[in-house]
DRENDO-1510 file (C-alpha; in Angstrom, 1 decimal, always signed):
<recs>
REC; n; res; u; v; w
REC; 1; MET; -18.3; +10.2; -3.1 .
REC; 2; SER; -18.0; +14.1; -1.3 .
REC; 3; THR; -21.4; +16.0; -2.1 .
REC; 4; THR; -19.3; +19.2; -2.0 .
REC; 5; ALA; -21.2; +21.3; -4.4 .
REC; 6; THR; -18.5; +24.4; -5.8 .
REC; 7; ALA; -19.8; +27.2; -8.5 .
REC; 8; PHE; -17.4; +26.6; -11.5 .
REC; 9; ASP; -17.4; +29.4; -14.0 .
REC; 10; ARG; -16.9; +27.5; -17.3 .
REC; 11; ALA; -16.4; +30.8; -19.8 .
REC; 12; VAL; -13.6; +32.2; -17.7 .
REC; 13; PHE; -12.2; +28.6; -17.4 .
REC; 14; GLN; -12.4; +28.0; -21.2 .
REC; 15; ARG; -10.4; +31.6; -21.9 .
REC; 16; ALA; -7.7; +30.7; -19.5 .
REC; 17; ALA; -7.4; +26.8; -20.7 .
REC; 18; ASP; -7.6; +27.9; -24.6 .
REC; 19; GLY; -4.8; +30.5; -23.5 .
REC; 20; ILE; -2.6; +27.6; -22.1 .
REC; 21; LEU; -3.0; +25.2; -24.8 .
REC; 22; ARG; -2.1; +28.0; -27.6 .
REC; 23; SER; +0.9; +28.7; -25.6 .
REC; 24; ALA; +2.1; +25.2; -25.3 .
REC; 25; VAL; +2.0; +24.9; -29.3 .
REC; 26; ASP; +3.8; +28.7; -29.4 .
REC; 27; ALA; +6.4; +28.2; -26.7 .
REC; 28; GLU; +10.0; +28.0; -27.4 .
REC; 29; GLN; +10.1; +24.8; -27.0 .
REC; 30; PRO; +6.8; +23.8; -28.3 .
REC; 31; VAL; +4.3; +20.7; -28.6 .
REC; 32; ALA; +3.3; +20.2; -31.8 .
REC; 33; GLY; -0.5; +19.3; -30.7 .
REC; 34; VAL; -2.2; +19.0; -27.4 .
REC; 35; VAL; -6.0; +18.0; -26.5 .
REC; 36; ALA; -7.1; +18.7; -23.2 .
REC; 37; MET; -10.4; +18.0; -21.3 .
REC; 38; VAL; -12.3; +18.9; -17.8 .
REC; 39; THR; -15.3; +17.0; -16.7 .
REC; 40; ASP; -17.6; +16.7; -13.7 .
REC; 41; ARG; -20.0; +13.9; -12.6 .
REC; 42; ASP; -22.3; +14.7; -15.5 .
REC; 43; GLY; -20.3; +15.4; -18.6 .
REC; 44; THR; -17.3; +17.1; -20.3 .
REC; 45; VAL; -17.6; +20.8; -19.2 .
REC; 46; TYR; -14.1; +21.8; -21.5 .
REC; 47; GLU; -12.7; +20.5; -23.9 .
REC; 48; GLY; -9.8; +21.9; -26.1 .
REC; 49; ALA; -7.4; +21.1; -28.7 .
REC; 50; ALA; -4.1; +23.1; -30.5 .
REC; 51; GLY; -1.6; +22.5; -33.0 .
REC; 52; ARG; -1.1; +19.9; -35.6 .
REC; 53; ARG; -1.0; +15.8; -35.6 .
REC; 54; ARG; +2.4; +16.1; -36.9 .
REC; 55; LEU; +4.7; +18.9; -36.8 .
REC; 56; GLY; +5.0; +20.5; -40.0 .
REC; 57; GLY; +2.0; +18.6; -41.5 .
REC; 58; ASP; -1.4; +20.3; -42.5 .
REC; 59; ALA; -3.6; +18.6; -40.6 .
REC; 60; GLU; -4.8; +20.0; -37.3 .
REC; 61; ILE; -5.4; +17.9; -34.1 .
REC; 62; THR; -8.9; +17.9; -33.0 .
REC; 63; THR; -10.6; +16.4; -30.1 .
REC; 64; ASP; -11.8; +13.6; -31.7 .
REC; 65; ASP; -8.0; +12.3; -32.6 .
REC; 66; VAL; -6.5; +8.9; -31.0 .
REC; 67; PHE; -3.8; +9.0; -29.0 .
REC; 68; ALA; -1.4; +6.1; -27.8 .
REC; 69; ILE; -2.3; +6.7; -24.0 .
REC; 70; PHE; +0.5; +4.5; -22.5 .
REC; 71; SER; +0.4; +4.0; -18.8 .
REC; 72; THR; -3.0; +5.7; -18.6 .
REC; 73; THR; -4.1; +2.1; -19.5 .
REC; 74; LYS; -3.1; +1.0; -16.1 .
REC; 75; ALA; -6.2; +2.1; -14.0 .
REC; 76; ILE; -8.5; +0.5; -16.9 .
REC; 77; THR; -6.7; -3.0; -16.1 .
REC; 78; ALA; -6.9; -2.2; -12.3 .
REC; 79; THR; -10.9; -1.7; -12.7 .
REC; 80; ALA; -10.9; -5.4; -14.7 .
REC; 81; ALA; -9.1; -7.0; -11.5 .
REC; 82; LEU; -11.3; -5.3; -9.0 .
REC; 83; GLN; -14.4; -6.7; -11.0 .
REC; 84; LEU; -13.1; -10.0; -10.2 .
REC; 85; VAL; -12.6; -9.2; -6.7 .
REC; 86; GLU; -16.1; -8.1; -6.6 .
REC; 87; GLU; -17.3; -11.5; -8.2 .
REC; 88; GLY; -14.9; -13.5; -5.7 .
REC; 89; LEU; -12.8; -14.9; -8.4 .
REC; 90; LEU; -9.6; -13.0; -7.5 .
REC; 91; ASP; -7.7; -12.7; -4.1 .
REC; 92; LEU; -5.8; -10.0; -4.0 .
REC; 93; ASP; -3.5; -11.2; -1.4 .
REC; 94; ARG; -3.0; -14.8; -2.6 .
REC; 95; PRO; +0.2; -15.2; -4.9 .
REC; 96; ALA; -0.4; -14.2; -8.7 .
REC; 97; SER; +1.3; -17.1; -9.7 .
REC; 98; GLU; -1.8; -19.1; -8.4 .
REC; 99; TYR; -3.6; -17.6; -11.9 .
REC; 100; ALA; -0.8; -16.5; -13.9 .
REC; 101; PRO; +1.9; -19.3; -13.2 .
REC; 102; GLU; +4.5; -18.0; -15.3 .
REC; 103; ILE; +5.3; -15.6; -12.3 .
REC; 104; GLY; +6.2; -18.4; -10.2 .
REC; 105; ASP; +9.3; -19.2; -12.7 .
REC; 106; LEU; +10.9; -15.6; -12.2 .
REC; 107; GLN; +14.0; -15.0; -9.8 .
REC; 108; VAL; +15.4; -11.9; -8.4 .
REC; 109; ILE; +18.4; -10.1; -9.9 .
REC; 110; GLU; +20.8; -9.2; -7.6 .
REC; 111; GLY; +23.7; -7.8; -9.9 .
REC; 112; PHE; +26.3; -9.0; -12.6 .
REC; 113; ASP; +29.0; -11.0; -12.1 .
REC; 114; ALA; +32.6; -10.4; -13.9 .
REC; 115; ASP; +31.6; -11.6; -17.1 .
REC; 116; SER; +28.6; -9.5; -16.9 .
REC; 117; GLU; +26.4; -12.3; -16.6 .
REC; 118; PRO; +22.9; -11.6; -14.4 .
REC; 119; ILE; +23.3; -13.2; -10.6 .
REC; 120; LEU; +19.6; -14.3; -10.0 .
REC; 121; ARG; +18.2; -16.2; -7.0 .
REC; 122; ALA; +14.8; -17.3; -5.6 .
REC; 123; PRO; +12.8; -14.7; -4.4 .
REC; 124; ARG; +11.6; -14.9; -0.8 .
REC; 125; SER; +7.9; -14.8; -1.7 .
REC; 126; TYR; +6.2; -14.4; -5.1 .
REC; 127; PRO; +4.3; -11.0; -5.5 .
REC; 128; THR; +0.2; -11.0; -4.9 .
REC; 129; THR; -2.0; -9.0; -7.0 .
REC; 130; ARG; -2.5; -6.4; -4.4 .
REC; 131; GLN; +1.4; -5.7; -4.6 .
REC; 132; LEU; +1.2; -5.8; -8.6 .
REC; 133; LEU; -1.5; -3.3; -8.6 .
REC; 134; THR; +0.7; -0.9; -6.1 .
REC; 135; HIS; +3.9; -1.4; -8.0 .
REC; 136; THR; +5.5; -3.3; -5.0 .
REC; 137; GLY; +5.5; -6.8; -6.9 .
REC; 138; GLY; +9.6; -6.2; -7.9 .
REC; 139; PHE; +9.1; -5.1; -11.6 .
REC; 140; GLY; +10.5; -2.0; -13.2 .
REC; 141; TYR; +10.9; -0.6; -16.4 .
REC; 142; ASP; +14.3; -0.2; -18.5 .
REC; 143; PHE; +14.0; +3.3; -18.9 .
REC; 144; PHE; +13.7; +3.8; -15.2 .
REC; 145; ASP; +16.1; +1.0; -14.1 .
REC; 146; GLU; +19.9; +0.3; -14.7 .
REC; 147; LYS; +19.5; -3.3; -14.1 .
REC; 148; TYR; +16.8; -3.7; -16.5 .
REC; 149; ALA; +18.7; -1.2; -19.2 .
REC; 150; ARG; +21.4; -3.5; -18.9 .
REC; 151; LEU; +19.5; -7.0; -19.4 .
REC; 152; ALA; +18.0; -4.9; -22.5 .
REC; 153; GLY; +21.3; -3.4; -23.9 .
REC; 154; GLU; +23.7; -6.8; -23.1 .
REC; 155; LYS; +21.0; -9.6; -23.1 .
REC; 156; GLY; +18.8; -8.8; -25.4 .
REC; 157; GLN; +15.9; -8.6; -23.1 .
REC; 158; PRO; +12.9; -7.3; -25.3 .
REC; 159; SER; +11.1; -4.0; -24.6 .
REC; 160; VAL; +7.8; -3.6; -23.6 .
REC; 161; ILE; +6.8; -1.7; -26.5 .
REC; 162; THR; +7.3; -4.9; -28.5 .
REC; 163; ALA; +3.9; -6.1; -26.8 .
REC; 164; SER; +5.7; -9.7; -27.1 .
REC; 165; LYS; +5.1; -12.2; -24.3 .
REC; 166; ALA; +9.2; -12.5; -24.0 .
REC; 167; ALA; +9.0; -8.9; -22.7 .
REC; 168; LEU; +6.9; -9.7; -19.6 .
REC; 169; THR; +9.9; -12.3; -18.3 .
REC; 170; THR; +11.9; -10.1; -16.7 .
REC; 171; PRO; +13.5; -10.9; -13.1 .
REC; 172; LEU; +11.9; -9.4; -9.9 .
REC; 173; LEU; +14.4; -6.3; -9.0 .
REC; 174; PHE; +13.6; -6.9; -5.3 .
REC; 175; ASP; +11.4; -9.5; -3.1 .
REC; 176; PRO; +7.8; -8.3; -3.3 .
REC; 177; GLY; +6.7; -5.8; -1.0 .
REC; 178; GLU; +10.2; -4.0; +0.0 .
REC; 179; ARG; +9.6; -0.9; -1.9 .
REC; 180; TRP; +7.4; +1.0; -4.6 .
REC; 181; GLN; +8.9; +0.8; -8.0 .
REC; 182; TYR; +7.2; +1.6; -10.8 .
REC; 183; GLY; +7.4; -0.9; -13.5 .
REC; 184; THR; +5.6; -3.8; -15.7 .
REC; 185; ASN; +3.5; -4.7; -12.3 .
REC; 186; ILE; +0.3; -4.1; -14.2 .
REC; 187; ASP; +1.0; -5.9; -17.5 .
REC; 188; TRP; +1.1; -9.0; -15.0 .
REC; 189; VAL; -2.4; -7.9; -13.8 .
REC; 190; GLY; -3.6; -7.9; -17.1 .
REC; 191; GLN; -2.2; -11.7; -17.5 .
REC; 192; VAL; -4.1; -12.6; -14.2 .
REC; 193; VAL; -7.3; -11.0; -15.4 .
REC; 194; GLU; -7.0; -13.1; -18.8 .
REC; 195; ARG; -6.5; -16.2; -17.0 .
REC; 196; LEU; -9.4; -15.7; -15.0 .
REC; 197; ARG; -11.7; -14.7; -17.6 .
REC; 198; GLY; -10.5; -17.1; -20.3 .
REC; 199; GLN; -10.2; -13.9; -22.9 .
REC; 200; ARG; -7.8; -11.4; -24.3 .
REC; 201; LEU; -7.7; -8.3; -22.1 .
REC; 202; GLY; -8.9; -6.2; -24.8 .
REC; 203; ASP; -12.2; -8.3; -25.0 .
REC; 204; VAL; -12.8; -8.1; -21.4 .
REC; 205; PHE; -12.4; -4.3; -21.4 .
REC; 206; ALA; -14.6; -4.1; -24.2 .
REC; 207; GLU; -17.5; -6.2; -22.6 .
REC; 208; ARG; -17.3; -5.1; -18.9 .
REC; 209; ILE; -15.8; -1.9; -19.1 .
REC; 210; PHE; -16.1; -0.1; -22.1 .
REC; 211; GLY; -19.7; -1.1; -22.9 .
REC; 212; PRO; -21.3; +0.3; -19.9 .
REC; 213; LEU; -19.3; +3.5; -20.1 .
REC; 214; GLY; -20.1; +3.9; -23.5 .
REC; 215; ILE; -16.5; +4.2; -24.6 .
REC; 216; GLU; -16.1; +3.4; -28.3 .
REC; 217; ASN; -12.7; +4.9; -29.3 .
REC; 218; MET; -10.5; +2.5; -27.2 .
REC; 219; SER; -8.7; -0.7; -28.0 .
REC; 220; PHE; -5.0; -2.1; -28.1 .
REC; 221; VAL; -5.8; -2.6; -31.8 .
REC; 222; LEU; -4.6; +0.4; -34.1 .
REC; 223; ARG; -7.9; +0.2; -35.9 .
REC; 224; ASP; -8.2; +1.5; -39.6 .
REC; 225; ASP; -10.6; +4.1; -38.2 .
REC; 226; PHE; -8.0; +5.4; -36.0 .
REC; 227; ARG; -5.2; +5.7; -38.5 .
REC; 228; SER; -7.0; +8.7; -40.3 .
REC; 229; ARG; -6.8; +10.7; -37.0 .
REC; 230; LEU; -3.8; +9.7; -35.1 .
REC; 231; ALA; -2.0; +11.8; -33.2 .
REC; 232; GLU; +1.7; +11.2; -34.3 .
REC; 233; MET; +4.6; +10.9; -31.9 .
REC; 234; HIS; +7.3; +13.4; -31.8 .
REC; 235; ALA; +11.1; +13.2; -30.3 .
REC; 236; ARG; +12.2; +16.0; -28.5 .
REC; 237; ASN; +15.7; +17.1; -29.4 .
REC; 238; ALA; +18.8; +18.3; -27.3 .
REC; 239; ASP; +18.0; +22.0; -28.8 .
REC; 240; GLY; +14.8; +22.0; -27.6 .
REC; 241; SER; +13.2; +21.2; -31.1 .
REC; 242; LEU; +10.9; +18.3; -32.1 .
REC; 243; THR; +11.3; +15.6; -34.8 .
REC; 244; PRO; +8.2; +13.7; -35.9 .
REC; 245; MET; +8.8; +9.7; -35.0 .
REC; 246; ASP; +7.3; +6.9; -37.3 .
REC; 247; PHE; +6.3; +5.0; -34.2 .
REC; 248; GLU; +3.4; +2.6; -33.5 .
REC; 249; LEU; +2.8; -0.1; -30.9 .
REC; 250; PRO; +2.6; -3.1; -32.7 .
REC; 251; SER; -0.8; -3.8; -33.9 .
REC; 252; PRO; -2.4; -6.5; -33.3 .
REC; 253; PRO; -0.1; -7.3; -30.4 .
REC; 254; GLU; +1.1; -10.7; -29.4 .
REC; 255; ILE; -0.1; -9.9; -25.7 .
REC; 256; ASP; -2.8; -7.2; -24.7 .
REC; 257; PHE; -0.3; -5.1; -22.6 .
REC; 258; GLY; -2.8; -3.6; -19.5 .
REC; 259; GLY; +0.1; -1.4; -18.2 .
REC; 260; HIS; +0.6; +0.5; -21.6 .
REC; 261; GLY; -1.1; -0.7; -24.6 .
REC; 262; LEU; -4.3; +1.1; -25.5 .
REC; 263; TYR; -5.1; +3.5; -28.2 .
REC; 264; GLY; -8.1; +6.1; -27.6 .
REC; 265; THR; -9.6; +9.1; -27.3 .
REC; 266; VAL; -9.2; +12.1; -24.6 .
REC; 267; GLY; -13.2; +12.3; -24.6 .
REC; 268; ASP; -13.3; +8.5; -24.0 .
REC; 269; TYR; -11.1; +8.5; -21.2 .
REC; 270; MET; -13.3; +11.0; -19.5 .
REC; 271; LYS; -16.2; +8.6; -19.3 .
REC; 272; PHE; -14.0; +6.5; -17.5 .
REC; 273; ILE; -12.8; +9.3; -15.1 .
REC; 274; ARG; -16.3; +10.2; -14.6 .
REC; 275; MET; -17.1; +6.2; -13.5 .
REC; 276; TRP; -14.8; +7.1; -10.6 .
REC; 277; LEU; -16.5; +10.4; -9.8 .
REC; 278; ASN; -19.9; +8.4; -9.9 .
REC; 279; ASP; -18.6; +5.8; -7.5 .
REC; 280; GLY; -18.7; +2.8; -10.4 .
REC; 281; ALA; -21.7; +4.3; -12.5 .
REC; 282; GLY; -21.6; +4.4; -16.0 .
REC; 283; GLU; -23.5; +5.9; -18.8 .
REC; 284; HIS; -25.0; +2.7; -19.6 .
REC; 285; GLY; -24.6; +0.9; -16.7 .
REC; 286; ARG; -22.8; +0.2; -13.3 .
REC; 287; VAL; -18.8; -1.1; -13.8 .
REC; 288; LEU; -17.7; -1.6; -10.2 .
REC; 289; ARG; -19.7; -1.4; -6.9 .
REC; 290; GLU; -20.0; +1.8; -4.5 .
REC; 291; ASP; -18.2; -0.2; -1.8 .
REC; 292; THR; -15.5; -1.5; -4.1 .
REC; 293; VAL; -14.6; +1.9; -5.1 .
REC; 294; GLU; -14.3; +3.5; -1.7 .
REC; 295; MET; -12.2; +0.3; -1.0 .
REC; 296; ALA; -10.1; +0.8; -4.0 .
REC; 297; VAL; -9.1; +4.6; -3.5 .
REC; 298; ARG; -7.8; +4.3; -0.1 .
REC; 299; ASN; -4.0; +4.1; +0.2 .
REC; 300; HIS; -2.8; +0.4; -0.2 .
REC; 301; LEU; +1.0; +1.2; +0.1 .
REC; 302; GLY; +1.4; +1.7; +3.7 .
REC; 303; ASP; +4.0; +3.8; +4.9 .
REC; 304; LEU; +6.2; +3.2; +1.5 .
REC; 305; PRO; +6.7; +6.2; -0.4 .
REC; 306; VAL; +6.0; +6.7; -4.1 .
REC; 307; THR; +9.4; +8.3; -5.2 .
REC; 308; MET; +11.0; +10.0; -8.2 .
REC; 309; LEU; +11.0; +8.1; -11.4 .
REC; 310; PRO; +14.9; +8.2; -12.5 .
REC; 311; GLY; +15.6; +8.6; -16.3 .
REC; 312; VAL; +17.9; +5.6; -17.5 .
REC; 313; ILE; +17.4; +6.0; -21.0 .
REC; 314; PRO; +17.2; +9.4; -22.1 .
REC; 315; SER; +15.5; +9.1; -25.0 .
REC; 316; LEU; +12.4; +7.8; -23.2 .
REC; 317; SER; +12.2; +9.6; -20.1 .
REC; 318; ASN; +13.7; +12.1; -17.9 .
REC; 319; ASP; +14.1; +12.0; -14.3 .
REC; 320; ALA; +10.5; +12.9; -13.3 .
REC; 321; GLU; +8.3; +13.2; -10.4 .
REC; 322; PHE; +4.9; +14.6; -9.6 .
REC; 323; PHE; +4.8; +17.3; -6.7 .
REC; 324; PRO; +8.6; +16.8; -5.3 .
REC; 325; GLY; +9.1; +17.4; -1.5 .
REC; 326; GLN; +5.1; +16.2; -1.0 .
REC; 327; SER; +3.8; +13.1; +0.4 .
REC; 328; LYS; +2.5; +10.4; -2.5 .
REC; 329; SER; +1.1; +7.0; -1.6 .
REC; 330; TRP; -0.8; +4.6; -3.9 .
REC; 331; SER; -4.4; +3.2; -4.2 .
REC; 332; LEU; -4.9; +0.0; -6.3 .
REC; 333; PRO; -5.4; +1.9; -9.6 .
REC; 334; PHE; -4.0; +5.6; -8.9 .
REC; 335; MET; -1.3; +7.8; -7.4 .
REC; 336; ILE; -2.7; +9.5; -4.2 .
REC; 337; ASN; -1.2; +13.0; -3.4 .
REC; 338; ASN; -1.7; +13.0; +0.4 .
REC; 339; GLU; -1.1; +16.8; +0.9 .
REC; 340; GLU; -2.4; +19.6; -1.3 .
REC; 341; ALA; -0.7; +19.9; -4.2 .
REC; 342; PRO; +0.9; +23.1; -5.9 .
REC; 343; THR; -1.8; +23.2; -8.6 .
REC; 344; GLY; -5.0; +23.2; -5.7 .
REC; 345; ARG; -5.5; +19.7; -6.5 .
REC; 346; PRO; -6.9; +18.7; -2.7 .
REC; 347; ALA; -5.2; +16.1; -0.5 .
REC; 348; GLY; -6.4; +12.4; -1.4 .
REC; 349; ALA; -7.2; +13.3; -4.7 .
REC; 350; LEU; -6.0; +10.5; -7.7 .
REC; 351; GLY; -3.9; +10.6; -10.6 .
REC; 352; TRP; -1.1; +9.6; -12.8 .
REC; 353; ALA; +0.4; +9.9; -16.3 .
REC; 354; GLY; +1.5; +8.1; -19.8 .
REC; 355; LEU; +5.0; +7.8; -21.1 .
REC; 356; ALA; +4.6; +10.5; -24.0 .
REC; 357; ASN; +3.3; +13.1; -21.8 .
REC; 358; LEU; -0.1; +12.5; -21.1 .
REC; 359; PHE; -1.4; +13.5; -17.7 .
REC; 360; TYR; -4.6; +13.0; -15.6 .
REC; 361; TRP; -6.5; +13.9; -12.0 .
REC; 362; ILE; -9.4; +12.8; -10.7 .
REC; 363; ASP; -10.8; +14.6; -7.5 .
REC; 364; ARG; -13.7; +13.1; -6.2 .
REC; 365; GLU; -13.9; +15.6; -3.4 .
REC; 366; ASN; -15.1; +18.5; -5.7 .
REC; 367; GLY; -16.5; +15.7; -8.7 .
REC; 368; TYR; -14.1; +17.1; -11.4 .
REC; 369; GLY; -11.4; +15.3; -13.5 .
REC; 370; GLY; -9.1; +16.2; -16.1 .
REC; 371; TYR; -7.0; +14.9; -19.0 .
REC; 372; TRP; -4.0; +16.4; -21.2 .
REC; 373; ALA; -2.8; +14.7; -24.0 .
REC; 374; THR; +0.4; +14.9; -26.2 .
REC; 375; GLN; +2.7; +12.7; -28.2 .
REC; 376; ILE; +6.4; +13.6; -27.0 .
REC; 377; LEU; +9.1; +11.6; -25.8 .
REC; 378; PRO; +11.1; +11.8; -23.5 .
REC; 379; PHE; +8.8; +11.7; -20.6 .
REC; 380; GLY; +8.9; +14.7; -18.1 .
REC; 381; ASP; +9.1; +17.2; -21.4 .
REC; 382; PRO; +9.5; +20.2; -19.9 .
REC; 383; THR; +7.0; +22.2; -22.1 .
REC; 384; SER; +4.1; +19.6; -21.6 .
REC; 385; PHE; +4.6; +18.9; -18.1 .
REC; 386; THR; +4.9; +22.6; -17.3 .
REC; 387; LYS; +2.0; +23.7; -19.5 .
REC; 388; TYR; +0.0; +20.8; -18.0 .
REC; 389; MET; +0.4; +22.0; -14.6 .
REC; 390; GLU; -0.8; +25.4; -15.5 .
REC; 391; PHE; -3.7; +23.9; -16.9 .
REC; 392; GLU; -4.6; +22.0; -13.6 .
REC; 393; THR; -3.8; +25.3; -11.8 .
REC; 394; ALA; -6.0; +27.6; -13.9 .
REC; 395; PHE; -8.7; +25.0; -13.2 .
REC; 396; TYR; -8.4; +25.2; -9.3 .
REC; 397; ARG; -8.1; +29.0; -9.6 .
REC; 398; VAL; -11.6; +29.2; -11.1 .
REC; 399; LEU; -13.0; +26.4; -8.8 .
REC; 400; LYS; -12.0; +28.5; -5.6 .
REC; 401; GLY; -13.2; +32.1; -7.1 .
</recs>
């Protein structure tokens, strides 16, 4: 952990941030509602909310509201795996099929034959848990990959949003280790954790991560107390307008999907971010050892690049990329920007996102992290993404005086 001390004028940033949130709601292509927060190592230094839970509804969105946090779930699953590494129960470089045997039944898809049947072959190796954590395991998502989209459209392969066991059993897209491709790798890490713990993933989180961090409003189940303060999903239409969607992840899910399945509040996610700023220490106890954190946040991707996410299903994602033209790599839980970002985020900082246009960063050098939450599809929504970038940029302008 860096001990860099930088003066931060909270009042100046609050004025700037509040203005950005209001401008997101008032934009020509508005967001329905947004919650954003920034934390330092000790506690939240900014929290703001603007807009409504549902466009056209009466309920204003609040900082206590609950979001489907989608892929910002992934880093929590990675943390549960790192705890197993600390205990000597998980070897990151052994085939993950030794822990979750179903991975050993999967083949590589090379394309489709003249009858539109998938062409499959045995993989040259099976993915290790390290490869799953770094998204080099061979899995993808149907909304980012043409082959998976075709399997879904023509062969009925269930989507991950069904939270079904069958949704996991997609073929590999390539031999493990060949390249970085974003996908269901971390869902399989969740299965590894469950097998080694002998518990549902949600129970592992509650006992070993949420308890020490003081997290009370995060679950794979859409609890009754969540429904009354749920930020609702919206679809961005071709004309830029928004339509509320009656969308919910299955609750309770057949499987706790470690890649995307949590509901939670932004305030509780800040407690998770603070743990990474504090070298694994939580409000009520330690989650990871300091040396584990130092190991985990290094580049584990080697020379392979993190690449653009191609939007294959337009209703779910646009083409999307953080900091185009700049080098990005992957730690075990997070993306790393290898160069200083246009927002001012320093080289070596951490971050990622969630499908419904949720974004976060973790700056261990300066001791700050932030989170921006909306509920809009498709991913890469121009207004939400642009306003998030403005939010982060405003933070660094204030931090740097």
